[in-house]
C-alpha positions, 0 to 999 in steps of 0.5 A: 722304646729306647734304642741304641745305635752302634757307632759307625767307627765299629764298622770301619775296615771290616775284613772282606766287607767293602759294601756301602751302607744304605739306610731307611726309616720305618715306623717302630710301632711305639709312640715314644720312639716313632721310627727305627733306622734299618740298614741294608746292602743294595748291590748290583744292577737296579733293574735286576731281579731283587734277591732278598738275602735274610740273615738270622741269629746272631749274625748280620748282612756281613754273612752274605759277603761271599755270595753277593759278588756271584749273584750280582755278577749274574745280573741280580740285585742283592738286597740284604737288610740287617734285622732290627737289633742286629748289624747297623740297624737300630737296637731297642734297649729292652728285651720286651720290645722284641716280639716275633710279630714286630720283627715281621712288621718291621721287615714288611715296612722296610722291604715292601712299604719303603723299598717296594720290592717286587718279583723278588727271590727270597734267600733265607737262613735261620731267623731269616726264614722265620721272618722271611717265610712269614713275609712270603706267606703273607705277601706271595705276590711279591715273590717270584721264587724262594730258597730256604737254607738251614731254616724252618717255620715252627708252629710249636706243634712239634718238638724243637729237638735237643740241639735247640733246647741246649742252644736256648738254655746257653743263650739265656745263662751265659754271662757274656753273649759271645756273638762271634764265638757263636757264629764260629761254633755254628760253622764247619770251618774255623773263622779267622779272628778278623771275621769273628771280630766283624760279627762282634762289631755291631755289639760294643757291649752287652747292652746292645745284645738284647735282641740277640738274647731274646731271639731264642725265646721267640722261636715257637716251641710249644702249641700255646706260643704267642706266635703259633697262630700266625705261623699256622696261618702262614703255613696255610698260605705256604701250602698254596705257594706254587712258584719255584721253592728250593731247599739248599741245606748244609749237611752238618747243621744239627739245629735244622736237620730234617726241616727241609723235608717238611718244606719239600713235602708241604710247599707245592712250589718245591715239587720237582725242584733240584733240591741240594744238600751242600757237603761241608755246610754248617748252620752258617752255610754262607760262611762255610760254602757261600760261593757254592750256595750262590752258584746253586741259586744262580743255576737254579734261577736260570732254569726255574724263573723266566 
């Protein structure tokens, strides 16, 4: 496995992002390059309950910059990792190095084996849910609660929908993968050039984007997908998860529209929770209504968790 590491100067003076970087090394699962460096944000009191902020495709922990101050101000410790292939984390250079299972294993190694997060609150969006909900299902004892925002856990047994098919086709055919443009088009608000540039920052050229290119192909979209059995098994666990589970979706996301219904119906911990649909929230709800989402989470946790 050959890897790339985005130069630090690419992250200098990013708009609205004054958080200190933190790094850990995890096993790569490959003998040629035995370890990978994972970047994460770690803000707020160390003795506060951890709120695990999981980003998706093709963003990075920059996505949570609006939410972190509200959460840390309420006494929570915010941990926001960059998935392998994104942000300041290492980026394997070959698309074949990225699999769904490896992403789950890499985050398990970072968050549990190394950071040893316990009694955590999962907040997940997009691929942050595809990975985060797997971790929740496989290690429910690590979590006190979970909030799903514009995400789902597909098994390939349902039609992923026309919006997803169009996105996947675009992601594979576009000559230059326009990360900042993609984030902007997934928002209801119009991002400034400085913010768009911050989303482009981890990817100095196309060679750094193999993970972002591969992610759409890793979403289980047919029953025989390689990740389908593990996700079906995860659902068996989620159907027993009885700790507080909140859905807080945006009202303007065509990709995940309706997925909250499945989560609410299937997960016992979702019963009786104050689920919210946030007006004006696009796919990247953290950009459009990040403060609103953080406020919802804080108020919910005050009532739902001891």
